[in-house]
Backbone as numpy.savetxt, mean C-alpha at the origin, in Angstrom:
# Nx Ny Nz CAx CAy CAz Cx Cy Cz
12.80 -26.10 21.11 11.45 -26.49 20.86 10.01 -25.57 20.46
9.62 -25.63 19.60 8.45 -24.98 19.62 7.29 -25.45 20.36
6.09 -24.32 20.55 5.07 -25.38 21.20 3.81 -25.05 19.73
2.77 -25.58 20.12 1.80 -25.29 19.37 1.10 -24.56 18.97
1.01 -23.25 19.85 0.63 -21.54 19.70 1.91 -20.77 19.11
2.90 -21.07 19.23 4.07 -20.92 18.53 3.70 -21.31 17.00
3.59 -22.25 16.59 3.30 -22.78 15.26 2.26 -22.58 14.68
1.03 -22.56 15.39 -0.18 -21.66 14.86 -0.32 -20.09 14.56
0.57 -19.26 15.17 0.76 -17.75 14.97 1.97 -17.68 13.80
2.58 -18.93 13.82 3.79 -18.41 12.50 2.90 -18.68 11.36
1.82 -20.12 11.47 0.90 -20.19 10.52 0.32 -19.29 10.13
-0.18 -18.47 10.98 -1.40 -17.19 10.94 -0.36 -16.30 9.49
1.10 -15.88 10.32 2.09 -15.02 9.33 1.98 -15.04 8.11
2.48 -16.51 8.43 2.42 -16.72 6.59 1.38 -16.45 5.75
0.22 -17.09 6.15 -1.35 -16.96 5.51 -1.32 -15.48 5.20
-1.30 -14.63 6.63 -1.21 -13.31 6.20 -0.73 -12.17 5.19
0.52 -13.23 5.25 2.16 -12.18 4.63 1.55 -11.43 3.38
0.58 -12.08 2.33 0.71 -11.15 1.20 -0.01 -10.36 1.41
-0.94 -10.02 2.12 -1.72 -8.90 1.86 -0.92 -7.88 3.18
-0.21 -8.01 3.65 0.50 -6.84 4.58 1.75 -6.58 3.47
2.34 -7.32 2.84 3.00 -6.84 1.88 2.77 -6.19 0.75
0.83 -6.63 0.23 0.66 -5.44 -0.61 0.04 -4.16 0.22
-0.38 -3.89 1.10 -0.12 -2.94 2.19 1.08 -2.49 2.44
2.26 -2.82 2.45 3.64 -2.23 2.37 4.08 -1.35 1.17
3.95 -2.21 0.26 3.83 -1.83 -1.23 3.13 -0.77 -1.86
2.02 -0.86 -1.54 1.04 0.27 -1.90 1.58 1.76 -1.26
2.30 1.71 0.07 2.82 2.22 0.97 4.01 3.41 -0.10
4.59 1.92 -0.29 5.88 2.27 -0.70 5.81 3.25 -2.00
4.91 3.22 -3.16 3.98 3.72 -4.17 3.56 5.16 -3.66
3.26 5.12 -2.87 2.76 6.47 -2.41 4.24 7.29 -2.22
4.67 7.30 -1.61 5.65 8.03 -1.32 7.01 8.40 -2.36
7.46 7.25 -3.59 8.03 7.23 -4.27 7.17 7.76 -5.46
6.23 8.34 -5.20 5.73 8.97 -6.63 5.54 10.26 -6.10
6.11 10.92 -5.26 6.77 12.43 -4.82 7.65 12.19 -5.59
8.61 11.62 -5.78 9.70 12.00 -6.82 9.34 11.58 -8.48
9.81 12.30 -9.07 9.41 12.24 -10.62 10.98 11.56 -11.16
10.53 10.56 -12.12 11.61 9.76 -13.10 10.88 8.62 -13.45
11.69 7.87 -13.63 11.27 7.01 -15.10 10.60 5.53 -13.06
11.76 5.79 -11.62 11.23 4.40 -11.17 10.28 4.66 -10.98
9.81 5.68 -10.21 8.12 5.67 -10.13 7.64 5.18 -11.19
7.48 5.45 -12.13 6.24 4.60 -13.42 6.90 2.89 -13.46
7.77 2.91 -13.19 8.02 1.21 -13.60 7.73 0.14 -12.08
7.88 1.04 -10.71 7.61 0.92 -9.73 5.69 0.47 -9.72
5.37 1.58 -10.31 3.76 1.14 -10.09 3.27 -0.01 -11.34
3.98 0.15 -12.29 3.84 -1.28 -14.23 4.43 -2.27 -12.96
5.27 -2.11 -12.22 5.24 -3.82 -11.46 4.45 -4.38 -10.66
3.80 -2.87 -9.67 3.45 -3.54 -8.32 1.66 -4.15 -9.02
1.24 -3.85 -10.33 -0.34 -4.17 -10.30 -0.25 -5.58 -11.41
1.31 -6.24 -11.67 1.27 -7.69 -12.08 1.34 -8.35 -10.23
2.33 -7.80 -9.45 2.49 -8.70 -8.28 1.25 -8.37 -7.88
0.29 -7.44 -8.18 -0.97 -7.58 -7.24 -1.37 -8.95 -7.68
-1.88 -8.62 -8.77 -2.54 -9.71 -10.06 -2.26 -11.32 -9.14
-0.93 -11.38 -9.43 -0.39 -12.54 -8.95 -1.06 -12.98 -7.52
-0.92 -11.89 -6.07 -1.52 -12.47 -5.07 -2.86 -12.79 -5.40
-3.74 -12.09 -6.49 -5.39 -12.20 -5.69 -5.34 -13.51 -6.39
-4.44 -14.10 -7.60 -4.24 -15.63 -8.42 -4.10 -16.18 -6.87
-3.41 -16.04 -6.48 -2.77 -17.31 -5.34 -3.50 -17.42 -4.23
-4.30 -16.15 -3.80 -5.18 -16.00 -2.75 -6.59 -16.58 -3.28
-7.17 -17.07 -4.54 -7.89 -17.28 -5.18 -8.41 -18.73 -5.63
-6.77 -18.76 -5.51 -6.53 -20.41 -6.39 -6.86 -21.36 -5.03
-7.42 -21.12 -3.70 -7.50 -22.52 -2.79 -9.24 -21.77 -2.90
-9.92 -21.23 -3.32 -11.21 -20.80 -3.18 -12.12 -21.50 -4.13
-11.59 -22.26 -4.85 -12.05 -22.65 -6.39 -11.47 -24.04 -6.59
-12.23 -24.79 -6.99 -11.41 -26.25 -6.94 -11.61 -27.27 -8.65
-12.12 -26.40 -9.71 -12.02 -27.07 -10.92 -11.51 -26.13 -11.60
-10.92 -27.06 -12.29 -10.07 -26.57 -13.63 -10.09 -25.33 -14.36
-11.44 -25.35 -15.00 -12.16 -24.40 -15.53 -12.08 -22.73 -14.81
-12.69 -23.26 -13.19 -12.87 -22.28 -12.83 -11.24 -21.66 -12.69
-10.22 -22.19 -12.00 -8.92 -21.96 -12.11 -8.16 -21.19 -13.89
-9.00 -21.46 -14.44 -8.37 -20.90 -15.88 -9.81 -19.35 -16.01
-10.24 -19.33 -15.70 -11.62 -18.54 -15.28 -10.75 -17.07 -14.28
-10.63 -17.80 -13.30 -9.62 -16.51 -12.11 -8.34 -16.32 -13.16
-7.75 -16.94 -13.78 -6.44 -16.67 -14.51 -6.48 -15.65 -14.64
-7.79 -15.89 -16.28 -7.97 -14.75 -17.61 -8.79 -13.48 -16.48
-9.99 -13.74 -15.87 -10.21 -12.32 -14.79 -9.41 -11.49 -14.36
-8.50 -12.40 -13.46 -7.64 -11.28 -13.32 -6.64 -10.68 -14.13
-6.17 -11.25 -14.91 -4.93 -11.00 -16.42 -5.99 -9.71 -16.63
-7.31 -10.02 -17.45 -7.50 -8.70 -17.74 -7.94 -7.69 -17.09
-7.84 -7.83 -15.10 -8.43 -6.73 -14.57 -7.13 -6.05 -14.13
-6.23 -6.52 -14.21 -4.94 -5.57 -13.65 -4.58 -5.37 -15.31
-4.52 -6.07 -16.47 -3.87 -5.18 -17.26 -4.93 -4.00 -17.45
-6.15 -3.81 -17.14 -7.47 -2.34 -17.57 -6.72 -1.00 -16.27
-5.80 -2.73 -15.44 -5.50 -1.36 -14.03 -3.93 -1.09 -14.68
-3.42 -1.55 -14.85 -2.00 -0.98 -15.50 -1.81 0.07 -17.14
-3.70 0.13 -17.67 -3.75 0.83 -18.75 -4.11 2.41 -18.71
-5.18 2.14 -16.79 -5.35 3.35 -16.05 -4.37 3.72 -15.66
-2.78 3.21 -15.26 -1.98 3.94 -14.61 -0.73 4.22 -15.46
-0.67 3.98 -16.77 -0.39 4.11 -18.04 -0.81 5.76 -18.54
-1.97 6.09 -18.10 -2.68 6.94 -18.76 -2.34 8.17 -17.45
-2.31 7.68 -16.78 -1.70 8.95 -15.14 -0.05 9.40 -15.23
0.62 8.56 -16.12 2.00 8.66 -16.27 2.07 9.39 -17.87
1.39 9.91 -18.52 1.67 10.06 -19.79 2.13 11.90 -19.47
2.71 12.49 -20.17 3.50 13.70 -20.26 2.46 14.66 -20.21
1.14 14.49 -20.88 0.43 15.56 -21.06 -0.48 15.96 -19.50
-0.61 14.24 -18.90 -1.37 14.17 -17.72 -0.60 14.69 -16.77
0.59 14.14 -16.55 2.15 14.58 -15.79 1.96 16.33 -15.72
1.90 16.92 -16.93 1.91 18.14 -16.88 0.86 19.17 -16.29
-0.17 18.35 -15.92 -1.13 19.06 -15.07 -1.72 19.04 -13.54
-1.49 17.56 -13.74 -1.55 17.10 -12.96 -0.44 16.96 -11.76
-0.45 17.79 -10.58 1.04 17.58 -9.69 1.50 15.99 -9.05
2.40 16.26 -8.47 2.51 14.80 -8.15 1.94 14.17 -6.45
1.02 15.68 -6.13 0.43 14.53 -5.30 -1.16 13.95 -5.32
-1.45 14.89 -6.51 -2.26 14.10 -7.23 -2.20 13.20 -7.42
-1.51 13.10 -8.30 -1.02 11.62 -8.85 -1.19 10.22 -7.83
-0.60 10.58 -7.05 -0.19 9.69 -6.10 -1.72 9.28 -4.95
-2.40 10.07 -4.80 -3.63 9.94 -4.54 -4.48 9.31 -5.27
-4.26 9.70 -7.18 -5.09 8.65 -7.96 -4.64 7.67 -7.98
-3.91 7.20 -7.77 -2.55 5.86 -8.12 -3.31 5.03 -7.25
-3.50 5.38 -5.31 -3.80 5.09 -4.52 -5.23 4.67 -4.42
-5.96 5.67 -5.12 -7.81 5.46 -5.44 -7.99 4.56 -6.73
-7.36 4.58 -7.65 -7.35 3.07 -8.76 -6.79 2.04 -8.43
-6.13 1.75 -7.30 -5.26 1.18 -6.63 -6.25 0.01 -5.69
-7.07 0.87 -4.80 -7.72 0.74 -3.54 -9.16 -0.01 -4.27
-9.84 0.99 -5.91 -10.97 -0.24 -6.52 -10.45 -1.16 -7.29
-9.19 -1.32 -7.75 -8.68 -1.71 -8.41 -8.78 -3.15 -7.45
-7.57 -3.04 -6.41 -7.56 -4.12 -5.33 -9.11 -5.28 -4.66
-10.29 -3.63 -4.46 -10.90 -4.30 -3.67 -11.96 -5.57 -5.17
-12.35 -4.58 -6.29 -12.52 -5.61 -7.09 -11.99 -6.68 -7.26
-11.01 -6.82 -7.40 -10.04 -8.40 -8.02 -10.60 -8.85 -6.64
-10.77 -8.60 -5.68 -10.80 -9.82 -4.58 -12.37 -10.22 -4.65
-13.48 -8.89 -4.91 -14.96 -10.04 -5.52 -14.51 -10.94 -6.33
-13.74 -10.35 -7.50 -13.80 -11.80 -8.52 -13.24 -12.68 -8.20
-12.21 -12.96 -7.18 -11.18 -14.29 -6.91 -11.92 -14.37 -5.38
-12.80 -13.92 -4.81 -14.05 -14.59 -4.18 -12.96 -14.81 -2.78
-11.99 -13.60 -2.66 -11.43 -13.42 -1.56 -11.56 -12.23 -0.39
-11.71 -12.71 0.69 -12.46 -11.30 2.07 -11.13 -10.63 2.45
-9.88 -11.02 1.72 -8.94 -10.62 2.70 -8.11 -9.61 1.65
-8.33 -9.85 0.18 -8.01 -8.77 -0.77 -9.40 -7.67 -0.69
-10.70 -8.05 -0.73 -11.40 -6.93 -0.66 -11.54 -6.25 0.61
-10.48 -6.79 2.01 -10.16 -6.12 2.77 -8.52 -4.58 2.56
-8.30 -5.58 1.87 -7.04 -4.62 2.01 -6.88 -3.76 0.75
-7.77 -3.72 -0.24 -8.93 -2.36 -1.28 -9.58 -1.44 -0.33
-10.48 -2.17 0.83 -11.28 -1.07 1.66 -10.30 -0.44 2.50
-9.13 -1.10 3.05 -8.15 -0.01 3.83 -7.09 0.82 3.06
-6.60 0.37 1.33 -6.54 1.41 0.57 -7.44 2.39 0.30
-8.21 2.41 0.51 -9.48 3.88 -0.23 -9.62 4.13 1.48
-9.91 3.87 2.63 -9.98 4.67 3.92 -8.60 5.34 4.12
-7.79 4.75 3.10 -6.10 5.67 3.78 -6.28 7.13 3.08
-7.05 6.80 2.12 -7.42 7.87 1.00 -7.01 9.43 1.77
-7.96 9.80 2.07 -8.12 10.99 3.01 -7.05 10.85 3.82
-6.73 10.19 4.76 -5.35 10.00 5.62 -4.01 10.55 5.22
-3.77 9.79 3.70 -2.67 10.68 3.10 -2.76 11.99 2.50
-3.71 12.25 2.17 -4.06 13.48 1.46 -3.92 14.20 2.31
-4.46 13.85 4.39 -4.28 15.17 4.85 -2.55 15.27 5.67
-2.20 13.88 5.68 -0.70 14.32 5.32 0.37 15.17 4.82
-0.03 14.99 3.11 0.50 15.35 2.43 0.15 17.38 2.24
-1.07 17.19 2.59 -1.46 18.76 2.65 -0.61 19.40 4.19
-0.86 18.70 4.85 0.05 19.09 6.43 1.59 18.80 6.64
2.27 18.41 5.98 3.25 18.23 5.83 4.64 19.01 6.70
4.09 20.67 6.52 4.76 21.33 7.56 4.28 21.60 8.69
2.94 21.19 8.79 2.63 21.38 9.91 2.90 20.01 10.97
3.34 18.83 10.31 3.52 17.72 11.03 5.41 17.98 11.29
6.13 18.73 10.36 7.32 18.61 10.37 7.62 19.83 11.42
6.76 20.77 11.71 6.84 21.41 13.00 6.74 20.98 14.28
5.79 20.50 13.94 4.77 20.13 15.05 6.22 18.89 16.10
7.08 17.78 15.19 7.93 16.87 15.15 8.93 17.34 16.01
9.30 18.65 15.70 10.34 19.42 15.66 10.59 20.14 17.15
9.33 20.58 17.14 8.96 20.94 18.19 8.92 20.10 20.07
8.29 18.70 19.56 8.07 17.70 20.03 9.58 17.67 20.74
10.65 17.42 19.78 11.73 17.02 19.78 12.22 17.79 20.64
12.37 18.99 20.04 13.27 20.37 21.05 12.41 20.07 22.99
11.43 20.40 22.86 10.46 20.49 24.51 10.77 18.90 25.08
11.26 17.91 24.40 11.86 16.44 25.05 13.39 16.57 25.38
14.04 16.98 24.09 15.34 17.34 24.16 15.63 18.03 25.66
15.00 19.49 25.77 14.90 20.14 26.68 14.96 19.82 28.29
13.73 19.11 28.60 13.53 18.37 29.50 14.15 16.88 29.85
14.54 16.58 28.98 15.95 15.36 28.86 17.27 15.93 29.61
17.40 17.26 28.92 19.11 18.04 29.46 18.97 18.51 30.84
17.55 18.96 31.08 17.39 19.58 32.65 17.10 18.38 33.40
16.48 17.29 32.97 16.74 15.95 34.29 18.46 15.50 34.36
18.58 15.07 33.31 20.22 14.95 33.59 20.79 15.90 34.46
21.13 16.77 34.07 21.69 18.05 35.14 21.17 18.04 35.97
19.57 17.48 36.50 19.28 17.59 38.13 20.01 16.22 38.78
19.97 15.43 38.17 20.88 13.69 38.54 22.10 14.05 39.09
22.34 15.00 37.99 23.88 15.21 37.98 24.23 15.68 39.88
23.93 16.84 39.92 24.22 18.42 41.11 23.50 17.20 42.44
25.00 17.45 43.14 24.30 16.63 44.31 23.32 17.69 45.20
């Protein structure tokens, strides 16, 4: 038997799920961009329409007239088509030959952040704007992680080694009478 609080939290989760999914898909794109191949290109090209659909669905509740619904659809379609064109340019062989994978993933994240924020403004949905802001704020963090990957790996291995040594000593001490 579910309580009223449980129902309210479930309703909140369903309401916020599209925005969490948008963030998760962006992170997946950043990780995938480190690999070359048609999968990366296809992922980013599918991501824009998914974001556009999320914007239309979120903005649909904000307007009540049929003309406003049509304007929302047209505005979002044109907006995300422009974003698709910018992504297509990033994946041209001439650009990929000059720009490394790290720079490409950061540029795509910046484009996605800007595109998402502006789409939220057009759709009049502050949560979409918030997703765009979060993506924009994450750009320096992603750049630092990409730049410091070896440092993070060595640090993680050291923590695991020291933790393993302490665990081994603790187990050894508890076994001896």
